[in-house]
C-alpha positions in Angstrom: -30.6 2.7 -4.2 -27.4 1.5 -5.7 -24.3 2.6 -3.8 -20.7 2.5 -5.0 -18.2 3.7 -2.3 -14.6 4.2 -3.2 -11.7 4.2 -0.8 -7.9 4.0 -0.9 -7.0 7.3 -2.5 -4.4 9.6 -1.1 -1.1 11.2 -1.8 1.9 9.3 -3.0 5.3 10.1 -4.5 6.2 9.3 -8.1 7.0 5.6 -8.4 4.7 4.7 -5.5 1.7 2.5 -5.3 -1.9 2.7 -4.3 -4.8 0.2 -4.2 -8.3 1.6 -4.7 -11.3 -0.3 -3.5 -14.9 0.1 -4.5 -17.7 -1.5 -2.4 -21.0 -2.0 -4.2 -24.4 -2.5 -2.5 -28.0 -2.9 -3.6 -26.9 -4.2 -6.9 -26.6 -7.7 -8.6 -22.9 -7.1 -8.7 -21.9 -10.2 -10.6 -23.7 -9.2 -13.8 -22.3 -5.7 -14.1 -19.1 -4.6 -15.9 -17.1 -2.7 -13.3 -14.8 0.1 -14.2 -12.5 2.7 -12.9 -12.5 6.2 -14.5 -10.6 9.3 -13.7 -10.9 13.0 -14.2 -8.1 15.4 -13.8 -8.7 19.2 -13.5 -9.8 20.7 -16.8 -10.0 17.3 -18.5 -12.7 14.9 -19.5 -13.4 11.8 -17.5 -11.6 8.9 -19.0 -11.6 5.1 -18.6 -8.7 3.7 -16.7 -9.7 0.0 -16.6 -12.7 -2.2 -16.7 -13.5 -5.8 -15.9 -16.5 -7.6 -17.3 -18.8 -9.9 -15.5 -16.8 -12.7 -17.1 -13.5 -11.3 -15.9 -12.3 -9.9 -19.2 -10.2 -6.8 -18.6 -9.4 -3.7 -20.6 -6.9 -0.9 -19.8 -6.2 2.5 -21.1 -2.9 2.7 -23.0 -1.5 5.2 -20.5 -1.8 2.7 -17.6 -1.1 -0.6 -19.2 1.6 -2.6 -17.3 1.2 -0.4 -14.3 -2.4 -1.0 -13.2 -4.4 -4.1 -12.5 -8.2 -4.3 -12.0 -9.8 -7.2 -10.2 -13.1 -8.1 -8.7 -14.5 -10.2 -5.9 -18.1 -11.1 -6.7 -18.5 -12.7 -3.3 -17.7 -9.5 -1.6 -19.2 -7.1 -4.2 -15.8 -5.4 -4.5 -13.7 -4.1 -7.3 -10.1 -3.1 -6.9 -7.5 -1.1 -8.8 -3.9 -1.8 -8.0 -1.8 1.1 -9.3 2.0 0.8 -9.4 4.8 3.1 -10.7 2.5 6.0 -10.3 3.3 9.2 -12.2 2.3 12.8 -11.6 0.0 12.6 -14.7 -2.0 9.9 -12.8 -3.2 12.6 -10.5 -7.0 12.8 -10.7 -10.3 11.9 -9.0 -10.9 8.3 -9.5 -14.5 7.0 -9.9 -15.9 3.6 -9.6 -18.5 2.7 -12.3 -21.0 -0.2 -12.7 -22.4 -0.6 -16.2 -24.9 -2.9 -17.7 -26.0 -2.8 -21.3 -29.2 -4.6 -22.1 -31.6 -2.6 -24.3 -30.1 0.5 -22.8 -27.0 1.5 -20.9 -27.4 1.6 -17.1 -24.6 3.4 -15.3 -23.9 3.9 -11.6 -21.2 6.0 -10.2 -19.4 6.4 -7.0 -18.5 9.7 -5.4 -14.9 9.6 -6.3 -11.6 9.4 -4.5 -8.6 11.7 -5.0 -5.3 10.4 -6.0 -2.4 12.8 -6.0 1.1 11.9 -7.2 3.6 14.5 -6.3 7.1 14.8 -5.0 
């Protein structure tokens, strides 16, 4: 059974930084697009950033310039470095592994809470 385990969430003041990590197991990690999504209370889950198997990255407009996604295929890890955090970044952050062949295969982590507040 595929497992995605997030860590690194917590509480931080506005302007602070956090680094989220996601450890993947029981998966051919290198062939999956890895992503970070977030869901704030009362809102839909949204894409924050994603990195393809080839290293191509995409970012939500709301986080561009403040967030960097990276992956380490040797360690089956994906990271999300978040800087200049804002209160509106407060959400549960989920790690996602996606592969699209003839159908979409999605795996999700359990989520980690990020709270930005003074």
